[in-house]
DSSP file (Angstrom, degrees, kcal/mol; ACC not computed):
  #  RESIDUE AA STRUCTURE BP1 BP2  ACC     N-H-->O    O-->H-N    N-H-->O    O-->H-N    TCO  KAPPA ALPHA  PHI   PSI    X-CA   Y-CA   Z-CA
    1    1 A M     >        0   0    0      0, 0.0     4,-3.3     0, 0.0     5,-0.3   0.000 360.0 360.0 360.0 -33.9   -6.6   30.8  -83.1
    2    2 A T  H  >  +     0   0    0      1,-0.2     4,-2.8     2,-0.2     5,-0.2   0.903 360.0  49.3 -61.2 -39.9   -8.9   32.8  -80.9
    3    3 A K  H  > S+     0   0    0      2,-0.2     4,-2.4     1,-0.2    -1,-0.2   0.910 112.4  47.6 -66.5 -39.0  -10.1   29.6  -79.3
    4    4 A T  H  > S+     0   0    0      2,-0.2     4,-2.4     1,-0.2    -2,-0.2   0.921 113.7  46.9 -67.5 -43.0   -6.5   28.5  -78.7
    5    5 A L  H  X S+     0   0    0     -4,-3.3     4,-2.6     2,-0.2    -2,-0.2   0.909 112.5  50.2 -63.9 -42.3   -5.5   31.9  -77.3
    6    6 A L  H  X S+     0   0    0     -4,-2.8     4,-2.2    -5,-0.3    -2,-0.2   0.910 111.2  48.6 -63.8 -41.7   -8.6   32.0  -75.1
    7    7 A A  H  X S+     0   0    0     -4,-2.4     4,-2.3     2,-0.2    -2,-0.2   0.885 111.5  50.3 -65.5 -38.2   -7.8   28.5  -73.8
    8    8 A A  H  X S+     0   0    0     -4,-2.4     4,-2.5     2,-0.2    -2,-0.2   0.904 110.3  49.5 -66.8 -40.8   -4.2   29.5  -73.1
    9    9 A L  H  X S+     0   0    0     -4,-2.6     4,-2.6     2,-0.2    -2,-0.2   0.897 111.3  49.2 -64.4 -40.3   -5.4   32.6  -71.2
   10   10 A I  H  X S+     0   0    0     -4,-2.2     4,-2.2     2,-0.2    -2,-0.2   0.910 112.2  48.3 -66.0 -41.4   -7.8   30.5  -69.2
   11   11 A A  H  X S+     0   0    0     -4,-2.3     4,-1.8     2,-0.2    -2,-0.2   0.906 113.0  47.9 -65.4 -40.6   -5.0   28.0  -68.4
   12   12 A T  H  X S+     0   0    0     -4,-2.5     4,-2.1     1,-0.2    -2,-0.2   0.898 111.4  50.5 -66.4 -40.7   -2.6   30.8  -67.4
   13   13 A A  H  X S+     0   0    0     -4,-2.6     4,-1.5     1,-0.2    -1,-0.2   0.888 108.1  53.0 -64.6 -38.4   -5.3   32.4  -65.3
   14   14 A A  H  < S+     0   0    0     -4,-2.2    -1,-0.2     1,-0.2    -2,-0.2   0.891 111.6  45.6 -65.3 -37.5   -5.9   29.2  -63.5
   15   15 A L  H  < S+     0   0    0     -4,-1.8    -1,-0.2     1,-0.2    -2,-0.2   0.832 113.0  50.3 -73.4 -30.9   -2.3   28.8  -62.7
   16   16 A A  H  < S+     0   0    0     -4,-2.1    -1,-0.2    -5,-0.1    -2,-0.2   0.683  85.6 102.3 -81.3 -18.0   -1.9   32.4  -61.6
   17   17 A T  S  < S-     0   0    0     -4,-1.5    -3,-0.0    -5,-0.2    -4,-0.0  -0.485  84.4-110.3 -68.6 129.6   -4.9   32.2  -59.2
   18   18 A P        -     0   0    0      0, 0.0     2,-0.4     0, 0.0    -1,-0.1  -0.332  30.5-121.6 -62.2 141.9   -3.7   31.8  -55.7
   19   19 A A        -     0   0    0     -4,-0.1     2,-0.7    -3,-0.1    -4,-0.0  -0.670  16.0-137.9 -84.7 135.8   -4.4   28.4  -54.2
   20   20 A F        -     0   0    0     -2,-0.4     2,-0.2     0, 0.0    -1,-0.0  -0.851  20.8-134.5 -95.5 115.5   -6.5   28.4  -51.1
   21   21 A A        -     0   0    0     -2,-0.7     2,-0.4     1,-0.0     0, 0.0  -0.449  13.6-141.6 -71.3 138.9   -5.0   25.9  -48.6
   22   22 A Q        -     0   0    0     -2,-0.2     2,-0.4     2,-0.0    -1,-0.0  -0.842  15.2-160.5-100.8 138.6   -7.5   23.6  -47.0
   23   23 A S        +     0   0    0     -2,-0.4     2,-0.3     2,-0.0     0, 0.0  -0.940  14.3 168.6-121.8 141.4   -6.9   22.8  -43.3
   24   24 A A        -     0   0    0     -2,-0.4     2,-0.3     2,-0.0    -2,-0.0  -0.988   5.2-179.9-145.9 151.2   -8.4   19.9  -41.4
   25   25 A S        -     0   0    0     -2,-0.3     2,-0.3     2,-0.0    -2,-0.0  -0.959   6.0-171.9-146.6 165.5   -7.7   18.4  -38.0
   26   26 A G        -     0   0    0     -2,-0.3     2,-0.3     2,-0.0    -2,-0.0  -0.950  14.8-135.1-149.9 166.3   -8.8   15.6  -35.7
   27   27 A T        -     0   0    0     -2,-0.3     2,-0.5     2,-0.0    -2,-0.0  -0.925   2.3-154.4-128.6 154.0   -8.2   14.6  -32.2
   28   28 A I        -     0   0    0     -2,-0.3     2,-0.5     2,-0.0    -2,-0.0  -0.994  18.2-143.0-125.4 123.3   -7.5   11.3  -30.4
   29   29 A R        -     0   0    0     -2,-0.5     2,-0.4     2,-0.0    -2,-0.0  -0.742  12.9-157.9 -89.5 128.7   -8.4   11.1  -26.8
   30   30 A L        +     0   0    0     -2,-0.5     2,-0.3     2,-0.0    -2,-0.0  -0.871  21.9 156.7-104.2 137.5   -6.1    9.2  -24.6
   31   31 A N        +     0   0    0     -2,-0.4     2,-0.3     2,-0.0    -2,-0.0  -0.987   9.2 167.0-153.8 160.6   -7.2    7.7  -21.3
   32   32 A G        -     0   0    0     -2,-0.3     2,-0.4     2,-0.0    -2,-0.0  -0.974  20.2-135.2-164.5 167.0   -6.3    4.9  -18.9
   33   33 A T        -     0   0    0     -2,-0.3     2,-0.5     2,-0.0    -2,-0.0  -0.965   1.8-152.1-133.2 149.5   -7.0    3.7  -15.4
   34   34 A V        -     0   0    0     -2,-0.4     2,-0.1    34,-0.0     3,-0.0  -0.986  26.2-131.9-119.6 119.6   -4.9    2.4  -12.5
   35   35 A A        -     0   0    0     -2,-0.5     2,-0.4     1,-0.1    33,-0.1  -0.402  25.8-105.9 -69.9 145.0   -6.7    0.0  -10.3
   36   36 A L        +     0   0    0     -2,-0.1     2,-0.4    31,-0.1    -1,-0.1  -0.590  45.6 180.0 -70.6 125.4   -6.5    0.6   -6.5
   37   37 A T        +     0   0    0     -2,-0.4    31,-1.7    -3,-0.0     2,-0.4  -0.977  12.5 170.2-136.5 121.7   -4.2   -2.0   -5.1
   38   38 A C  E     +A   67   0A   0     -2,-0.4     2,-0.3    29,-0.2    29,-0.3  -0.996  12.2 164.8-130.3 127.2   -3.2   -2.4   -1.4
   39   39 A T  E     -A   66   0A   0     27,-3.2    27,-2.2    -2,-0.4     2,-0.4  -0.978  22.0-157.9-139.7 152.4   -1.3   -5.5   -0.2
   40   40 A V  E     -A   65   0A   0     -2,-0.3     2,-0.5    25,-0.2    25,-0.2  -0.997   5.4-160.5-125.9 138.3    0.7   -6.6    2.8
   41   41 A A  E     -A   64   0A   0     23,-2.0    23,-2.6    -2,-0.4     2,-0.5  -0.983  13.1-158.8-115.1 123.2    3.3   -9.3    2.8
   42   42 A V  E     -A   63   0A   0     -2,-0.5     2,-0.7    21,-0.2    21,-0.2  -0.893   8.0-165.8-109.4 124.8    4.0  -10.7    6.3
   43   43 A A  E     -A   62   0A   0     19,-3.2    19,-2.2    -2,-0.5     2,-0.4  -0.921  14.3-149.0-109.1 107.1    7.3  -12.5    7.0
   44   44 A D  E     -A   61   0A   0     -2,-0.7    17,-0.3    17,-0.2    16,-0.0  -0.632   2.5-154.2 -75.9 124.2    7.0  -14.4   10.4
   45   45 A A        -     0   0    0     15,-2.4    16,-0.2    -2,-0.4    -1,-0.1   0.499  28.1-132.9 -78.8  -3.3   10.4  -14.5   12.0
   46   46 A N        +     0   0    0     14,-0.5     2,-0.2     1,-0.2    15,-0.1   0.904  43.1 172.2  53.8  48.0    9.3  -17.7   13.9
   47   47 A Q        -     0   0    0     13,-0.4     2,-0.5    11,-0.1    -1,-0.2  -0.596  30.4-142.4 -90.4 148.0   10.6  -16.4   17.2
   48   48 A S        -     0   0    0     -2,-0.2     2,-0.3     2,-0.0    -1,-0.0  -0.952  21.5-136.9-107.3 127.5   10.1  -18.0   20.6
   49   49 A L        -     0   0    0     -2,-0.5     2,-1.1     1,-0.1     3,-0.1  -0.634   9.6-128.4 -87.2 139.9    9.6  -15.5   23.4
   50   50 A N     >  +     0   0    0     -2,-0.3     4,-1.4     1,-0.2    78,-0.1  -0.762  29.0 179.7 -86.3 101.5   11.3  -15.9   26.7
   51   51 A L  T  4 S+     0   0    0     -2,-1.1    80,-0.6     2,-0.2    -1,-0.2   0.703  75.0  50.4 -81.3 -19.8    8.4  -15.5   29.1
   52   52 A L  T  4 S+     0   0    0     78,-0.2    79,-1.4     2,-0.1    -1,-0.2   0.934 122.5  28.0 -81.1 -50.5   10.3  -16.0   32.3
   53   53 A S  T  4 S-     0   0    0     77,-0.2    77,-0.3     1,-0.2    -2,-0.2   0.685 109.5-132.0 -84.3 -19.6   13.1  -13.4   31.7
   54   54 A G     <  -     0   0    0     -4,-1.4     2,-0.3    75,-0.3    -1,-0.2  -0.081  10.0-110.5  89.0 166.8   11.0  -11.2   29.4
   55   55 A E  E     - B   0 128A   0     73,-2.3    73,-1.7    -4,-0.1     2,-0.5  -0.981  13.2-150.3-136.7 145.9   11.7   -9.6   26.0
   56   56 A N  E    S-     0   0A   0     -2,-0.3    71,-0.2    71,-0.2    70,-0.0  -0.927  75.9 -33.9-123.7 107.4   12.2   -6.0   25.1
   57   57 A E  E    S-     0   0A   0     -2,-0.5     2,-0.4     1,-0.2    70,-0.2   0.892  78.8-177.2  50.4  49.6   11.1   -5.0   21.5
   58   58 A K  E     - B   0 126A   0     68,-2.7    68,-2.4     1,-0.1     2,-0.5  -0.635  29.6-119.8 -77.0 129.0   12.0   -8.4   20.0
   59   59 A V  E     + B   0 125A   0     -2,-0.4    66,-0.2    66,-0.2     3,-0.1  -0.586  38.8 169.0 -72.7 118.8   11.5   -8.5   16.3
   60   60 A V  E     -     0   0A   0     64,-2.8   -15,-2.4    -2,-0.5   -14,-0.5   0.498  61.7 -14.3-108.7  -8.4    8.9  -11.2   15.6
   61   61 A G  E     -AB  44 124A   0     63,-1.0    63,-3.0   -17,-0.3     2,-0.4  -0.964  56.4-121.8-179.8 167.0    8.2  -10.4   12.0
   62   62 A T  E     -AB  43 123A   0    -19,-2.2   -19,-3.2    -2,-0.3     2,-0.4  -0.984  18.2-157.0-127.6 138.1    8.5   -8.0    9.1
   63   63 A V  E     -AB  42 122A   0     59,-3.2    59,-2.7    -2,-0.4     2,-0.6  -0.945   2.7-156.8-115.6 132.9    5.6   -6.5    7.1
   64   64 A T  E     -AB  41 121A   0    -23,-2.6   -23,-2.0    -2,-0.4     2,-0.4  -0.950  15.6-158.0-109.9 118.1    6.0   -5.1    3.6
   65   65 A E  E     +AB  40 120A   0     55,-3.2    55,-2.2    -2,-0.6     2,-0.3  -0.762  15.6 174.2 -98.9 138.7    3.3   -2.5    2.8
   66   66 A N  E     +A   39   0A   0    -27,-2.2   -27,-3.2    -2,-0.4     2,-0.3  -0.962  12.1 149.4-140.7 123.8    2.2   -1.6   -0.7
   67   67 A C  E     -AB  38 117A   0     50,-2.9    50,-1.8    -2,-0.3   -29,-0.2  -0.905  28.2-167.3-156.8 128.2   -0.7    0.7   -1.5
   68   68 A N        +     0   0    0    -31,-1.7     2,-0.2    -2,-0.3    48,-0.2   0.109  40.2 142.7-100.7  20.8   -1.3    3.1   -4.3
   69   69 A G    >   -     0   0    0    -32,-0.2     3,-1.6     1,-0.1    47,-0.1  -0.446  50.8-139.6 -64.9 128.8   -4.3    4.9   -2.7
   70   70 A A  T 3  S+     0   0    0      1,-0.3    46,-0.2    -2,-0.2    -1,-0.1   0.815 103.2  41.8 -61.4 -33.0   -4.2    8.6   -3.5
   71   71 A Q  T 3  S-     0   0    0      1,-0.4    -1,-0.3    44,-0.1     2,-0.2   0.297 118.0-113.4 -96.8   9.2   -5.3    9.6    0.1
   72   72 A G    <   -     0   0    0     -3,-1.6    78,-1.9    40,-0.0    -1,-0.4  -0.566  32.5-103.8  93.9-159.9   -3.0    7.0    1.7
   73   73 A Y  E     -EF 113 149B   0     40,-1.3    40,-3.0    76,-0.3     2,-0.4  -0.942  14.8-116.6-159.2 173.5   -4.0    3.9    3.7
   74   74 A R  E     -EF 112 148B   0     74,-2.8    74,-1.9    -2,-0.3     2,-0.5  -0.976  11.5-152.3-126.3 139.3   -4.4    2.4    7.1
   75   75 A I  E     -EF 111 147B   0     36,-2.8    36,-3.2    -2,-0.4     2,-0.4  -0.941  16.6-163.3-105.0 129.9   -2.6   -0.6    8.6
   76   76 A S  E     -EF 110 146B   0     70,-2.5    70,-2.6    -2,-0.5     2,-0.4  -0.960   4.8-167.1-117.8 131.7   -4.7   -2.4   11.3
   77   77 A L  E     +EF 109 145B   0     32,-2.8    32,-2.6    -2,-0.4     2,-0.3  -0.963  13.7 170.1-116.4 132.5   -3.2   -4.8   13.8
   78   78 A S  E     - F   0 144B   0     66,-2.1    66,-2.9    -2,-0.4     2,-0.4  -0.953  22.8-135.8-139.9 160.6   -5.4   -7.1   15.9
   79   79 A S  E >   - F   0 143B   0     26,-0.5     3,-1.0    -2,-0.3    64,-0.2  -0.918  11.9-141.7-119.7 139.4   -4.9  -10.0   18.3
   80   80 A S  T 3  S+     0   0    0     62,-2.3    -1,-0.1    -2,-0.4    63,-0.1   0.809 108.7  37.6 -65.3 -29.2   -6.8  -13.2   18.5
   81   81 A N  T 3  S-     0   0    0     61,-0.2    -1,-0.2     3,-0.2     3,-0.2  -0.005 119.4-102.5-114.4  27.8   -6.5  -13.1   22.3
   82   82 A N  S <  S-     0   0    0     -3,-1.0    24,-0.1     1,-0.2    -2,-0.1   0.887  85.7 -43.0  55.2  44.8   -6.8   -9.4   22.8
   83   83 A G  S    S+     0   0    0     22,-0.3    11,-1.6     1,-0.2     2,-0.4   0.782 114.1 114.1  77.3  27.8   -3.1   -8.8   23.4
   84   84 A R  E     -G   93   0C   0      9,-0.2     2,-0.5    -3,-0.2     9,-0.2  -0.993  62.8-134.5-133.5 138.5   -2.5  -11.8   25.6
   85   85 A L  E     -G   92   0C   0      7,-3.2     7,-2.5    -2,-0.4     2,-0.4  -0.796  36.8-159.1 -83.2 129.3   -0.4  -15.0   25.1
   86   86 A K  E     +GH  91 140C   0     54,-2.6    54,-2.0    -2,-0.5     2,-0.3  -0.905  30.1 176.9-122.4 143.5   -2.7  -17.8   26.3
   87   87 A S  E >  S-G   90   0C   0      3,-2.7     3,-2.3    -2,-0.4     2,-0.3  -0.876  74.6 -57.0-135.6 101.8   -2.1  -21.3   27.5
   88   88 A G  T 3  S-     0   0    0     -2,-0.3    -1,-0.0     1,-0.3    49,-0.0  -0.478 122.1 -17.2  61.2-124.2   -5.5  -22.8   28.5
   89   89 A N  T 3  S+     0   0    0     -2,-0.3     2,-0.3    -3,-0.1    -1,-0.3   0.486 121.0  94.8 -89.3  -4.1   -6.9  -20.5   31.2
   90   90 A N  E <   -G   87   0C   0     -3,-2.3    -3,-2.7     2,-0.0     2,-0.3  -0.657  53.9-176.6 -91.5 144.4   -3.5  -18.8   31.8
   91   91 A A  E     -G   86   0C   0     -2,-0.3     2,-0.4    -5,-0.2    -5,-0.2  -0.991  18.7-160.7-143.2 148.8   -2.5  -15.6   30.1
   92   92 A I  E     -G   85   0C   0     -7,-2.5    -7,-3.2    -2,-0.3     2,-0.1  -0.993  23.0-133.8-129.6 122.8    0.5  -13.3   29.8
   93   93 A D  E     -G   84   0C   0     -2,-0.4     2,-0.3    -9,-0.2    -9,-0.2  -0.392  26.9-179.6 -72.6 151.4    0.0   -9.7   28.5
   94   94 A Y        -     0   0    0    -11,-1.6    11,-0.5    34,-0.1     2,-0.3  -0.955  18.7-136.3-145.1 165.0    2.4   -8.3   26.0
   95   95 A Q  E     -C  127   0A   0     32,-2.6    32,-2.6    -2,-0.3     2,-0.3  -0.885  14.9-151.5-120.0 152.1    2.9   -5.0   24.1
   96   96 A V  E     -CD 126 103A   0      7,-2.9     7,-2.4    -2,-0.3     2,-0.4  -0.872   3.3-157.4-120.6 158.5    3.7   -4.5   20.4
   97   97 A K  E     -CD 125 102A   0     28,-2.2    28,-2.5    -2,-0.3     2,-0.5  -0.987   7.7-177.3-134.8 125.9    5.5   -1.8   18.5
   98   98 A Y  E >   -CD 124 101A   0      3,-3.4     3,-2.0    -2,-0.4     2,-0.3  -0.944  68.0 -53.2-125.7 106.3    4.9   -1.1   14.9
   99   99 A E  T 3  S-     0   0    0     24,-0.9    26,-0.0    -2,-0.5    23,-0.0  -0.492 123.4 -18.4  57.1-119.5    7.2    1.6   13.6
  100  100 A N  T 3  S+     0   0    0     -2,-0.3     2,-0.4    -3,-0.1    -1,-0.3   0.341 122.6  86.4 -97.9   7.7    6.6    4.5   16.0
  101  101 A Q  E <   +D   98   0A   0     -3,-2.0    -3,-3.4     2,-0.0     2,-0.3  -0.900  53.4 164.0-112.2 135.7    3.3    3.3   17.4
  102  102 A G  E     +D   97   0A   0     -2,-0.4     2,-0.3    -5,-0.3    -5,-0.2  -0.931  12.1  94.3-144.8 167.1    3.1    1.0   20.3
  103  103 A G  E     -D   96   0A   0     -7,-2.4    -7,-2.9    -2,-0.3     2,-0.2  -0.934  66.3 -32.4 146.8-166.4    0.8   -0.5   22.9
  104  104 A S        -     0   0    0     -2,-0.3     3,-0.4    -9,-0.2    -9,-0.1  -0.469  37.0-138.8 -83.1 154.5   -1.5   -3.3   23.7
  105  105 A L        +     0   0    0    -11,-0.5   -26,-0.5     1,-0.2   -22,-0.3  -0.138  65.6 123.5-103.1  36.4   -3.6   -5.2   21.2
  106  106 A G  S    S+     0   0    0    -23,-0.2     2,-0.2   -24,-0.1    -1,-0.2   0.739  89.8   8.5 -63.8 -22.3   -6.5   -5.3   23.6
  107  107 A G  S    S-     0   0    0     -3,-0.4     2,-0.4   -30,-0.1   -28,-0.1  -0.715 113.2 -59.3-137.1-170.5   -8.3   -3.6   20.7
  108  108 A T        -     0   0    0     -2,-0.2     2,-0.5   -30,-0.1   -30,-0.2  -0.640  44.4-146.6 -81.1 131.0   -7.3   -2.8   17.1
  109  109 A M  E     -E   77   0B   0    -32,-2.6   -32,-2.8    -2,-0.4     2,-0.5  -0.853  15.3-159.6 -94.6 130.1   -4.2   -0.7   16.7
  110  110 A V  E     -E   76   0B   0     -2,-0.5     2,-0.5   -34,-0.2   -34,-0.2  -0.950   8.9-164.4-117.5 128.6   -4.4    1.5   13.6
  111  111 A V  E     -E   75   0B   0    -36,-3.2   -36,-2.8    -2,-0.5     2,-0.5  -0.955  16.5-147.6-110.4 122.3   -1.4    3.0   11.8
  112  112 A D  E     -E   74   0B   0     -2,-0.5     2,-0.5   -38,-0.2   -38,-0.2  -0.779   9.9-165.6 -97.9 128.4   -2.3    5.9    9.5
  113  113 A R  E     -E   73   0B   0    -40,-3.0   -40,-1.3    -2,-0.5     4,-0.1  -0.956   8.8-156.4-112.2 128.6   -0.4    6.5    6.3
  114  114 A G  S    S+     0   0    0     -2,-0.5     2,-0.3   -42,-0.2    -1,-0.1   0.551  70.9  17.6 -84.1  -8.4   -1.0    9.9    4.6
  115  115 A N  S    S-     0   0    0    -42,-0.1   -42,-0.3   -44,-0.0   -46,-0.1  -0.945  94.0 -69.4-152.8 172.4    0.1    8.9    1.1
  116  116 A A        -     0   0    0     -2,-0.3     2,-0.3   -46,-0.2   -48,-0.2  -0.355  49.8-176.0 -64.6 145.4    0.7    6.0   -1.3
  117  117 A Q  E     -B   67   0A   0    -50,-1.8   -50,-2.9    -4,-0.1     2,-0.4  -0.992  12.8-154.8-145.4 151.2    3.8    3.9   -0.4
  118  118 A F  E    S-     0   0A   0     -2,-0.3   -52,-0.2   -52,-0.2     3,-0.1  -0.990  72.8  -4.1-132.0 134.9    5.5    1.0   -2.1
  119  119 A D  E    S+     0   0A   0     -2,-0.4     2,-0.7   -54,-0.3   -53,-0.2   0.837  76.4 169.5  54.7  38.6    7.7   -1.7   -0.5
  120  120 A K  E     -B   65   0A   0    -55,-2.2   -55,-3.2    -3,-0.1     2,-0.5  -0.732  19.4-155.5 -82.1 117.3    7.6    0.0    2.9
  121  121 A R  E     +B   64   0A   0     -2,-0.7     2,-0.4   -57,-0.2   -57,-0.2  -0.825  15.9 176.6-100.8 129.9    9.2   -2.5    5.3
  122  122 A V  E     -B   63   0A   0    -59,-2.7   -59,-3.2    -2,-0.5     2,-0.3  -0.998  22.6-135.0-134.8 132.8    8.2   -2.3    9.0
  123  123 A D  E     -B   62   0A   0     -2,-0.4   -24,-0.9   -61,-0.2     2,-0.6  -0.667  12.2-140.8 -84.4 140.0    9.3   -4.7   11.8
  124  124 A L  E     -BC  61  98A   0    -63,-3.0   -64,-2.8    -2,-0.3   -63,-1.0  -0.915  25.2-167.1 -98.0 121.6    6.7   -5.9   14.3
  125  125 A K  E     -BC  59  97A   0    -28,-2.5   -28,-2.2    -2,-0.6     2,-0.4  -0.860   6.6-156.0-114.7 145.7    8.3   -5.9   17.8
  126  126 A V  E     -BC  58  96A   0    -68,-2.4   -68,-2.7    -2,-0.3     2,-0.5  -0.963   4.0-164.3-124.8 137.1    7.0   -7.5   21.0
  127  127 A T  E     - C   0  95A   0    -32,-2.6   -32,-2.6    -2,-0.4   -71,-0.2  -0.984   8.3-178.9-118.9 128.7    7.8   -6.7   24.6
  128  128 A V  E     -B   55   0A   0    -73,-1.7   -73,-2.3    -2,-0.5   -34,-0.1  -0.996  26.7-125.2-125.4 126.5    6.9   -9.2   27.3
  129  129 A P        -     0   0    0      0, 0.0   -75,-0.3     0, 0.0   -73,-0.0  -0.392  35.9 -97.0 -68.9 148.9    7.5   -8.3   31.0
  130  130 A A        -     0   0    0    -77,-0.3   -77,-0.2   -76,-0.1     2,-0.2  -0.372  42.4-179.3 -62.0 141.7    9.7  -10.7   33.0
  131  131 A N    >   +     0   0    0    -79,-1.4     3,-1.6   -80,-0.6   -77,-0.1  -0.690  14.5 179.7-149.1  89.4    7.6  -13.2   35.0
  132  132 A A  T 3  S+     0   0    0      1,-0.3   -80,-0.1    -2,-0.2   -79,-0.1   0.628  85.8  54.6 -66.6 -12.7    9.5  -15.7   37.1
  133  133 A Q  T 3  S+     0   0    0    -81,-0.1    -1,-0.3     2,-0.0   -81,-0.1   0.066  75.1 143.3-110.0  24.0    6.2  -17.1   38.4
  134  134 A A    <   -     0   0    0     -3,-1.6     2,-0.2     1,-0.1     3,-0.1  -0.373  55.0-113.6 -64.2 141.9    4.6  -17.9   35.0
  135  135 A I        -     0   0    0      1,-0.1    -1,-0.1   -44,-0.1    -2,-0.0  -0.563  37.6 -99.8 -77.7 138.5    2.6  -21.0   34.9
  136  136 A A  S    S+     0   0    0     -2,-0.2     2,-0.2     2,-0.0    -1,-0.1  -0.234  71.9  98.4 -58.4 143.3    4.0  -23.8   32.7
  137  137 A G  S    S-     0   0    0     -3,-0.1     2,-0.8     2,-0.1   -50,-0.1  -0.830  76.4 -79.8 157.4 169.0    2.4  -24.2   29.3
  138  138 A A        -     0   0    0     -2,-0.2     2,-0.4     2,-0.0   -50,-0.2  -0.876  48.5-159.0 -97.0 109.1    2.7  -23.4   25.6
  139  139 A Y        +     0   0    0     -2,-0.8     2,-0.3   -52,-0.1   -52,-0.2  -0.729  17.8 166.6 -95.6 134.8    1.5  -19.8   25.2
  140  140 A T  B     +H   86   0C   0    -54,-2.0   -54,-2.6    -2,-0.4     2,-0.3  -0.960  16.1 169.9-143.6 161.2    0.3  -18.5   21.9
  141  141 A D        -     0   0    0     -2,-0.3     2,-0.5   -56,-0.2   -56,-0.1  -0.938  24.7-133.4-158.3 161.8   -1.5  -15.7   20.2
  142  142 A T        -     0   0    0     -2,-0.3   -62,-2.3     2,-0.0     2,-0.5  -0.990  11.5-156.7-125.2 125.9   -2.0  -14.6   16.5
  143  143 A V  E     -F   79   0B   0     -2,-0.5     2,-0.5   -64,-0.2   -64,-0.2  -0.888   9.9-157.1-101.3 128.9   -1.5  -11.1   15.3
  144  144 A T  E     -F   78   0B   0    -66,-2.9   -66,-2.1    -2,-0.5     2,-0.5  -0.909   2.4-160.6-108.9 132.3   -3.4  -10.2   12.1
  145  145 A I  E     +F   77   0B   0     -2,-0.5     2,-0.3   -68,-0.2   -68,-0.2  -0.954  13.2 179.9-114.5 126.2   -2.2   -7.3    9.9
  146  146 A Q  E     -F   76   0B   0    -70,-2.6   -70,-2.5    -2,-0.5     2,-0.4  -0.896  12.9-154.9-124.6 155.1   -4.6   -5.7    7.4
  147  147 A I  E     +F   75   0B   0     -2,-0.3     2,-0.3   -72,-0.2   -72,-0.2  -0.979  14.7 171.8-129.0 142.4   -4.3   -2.9    4.9
  148  148 A A  E     -F   74   0B   0    -74,-1.9   -74,-2.8    -2,-0.4     2,-0.1  -0.971  30.5-120.8-151.4 134.3   -7.1   -0.7    3.5
  149  149 A A  E      F   73   0B   0     -2,-0.3   -76,-0.3   -76,-0.2  -111,-0.0  -0.374 360.0 360.0 -67.8 151.4   -7.0    2.4    1.3
  150  150 A K              0   0    0    -78,-1.9   -77,-0.1    -2,-0.1    -1,-0.1   0.455 360.0 360.0 -80.5 360.0   -8.6    5.5    2.8
């Protein structure tokens, strides 16, 4: 009986002893990346300019800008003929307006954007002075629009 009593006391003591909770933890690190993406979509309006009577800010195309650059981006406009419509050796100067910036494309025009933008639509407008003495010919130029993150 002593053994039984002793076993009962040990079992009771074991049940009465406070349980020490064990704690454990772990972590999961989350990470991801967003690739830098800058694009322009150019919609040529396929306009014919009136070189005799002139044009004033005629919309010749629309550009849709997309760039997720954290510091913004730059739009660059350049002309194959340095801001001149050419037919053989004959040339007619013109001006462009892109949003609030305008002038000749004798060099590269740069439009600075200070932050990321998505689906920003901008019209490209052309102004040609009237020239009743323009020489006959098919006058052309090509404007190239580029985008680059800062």
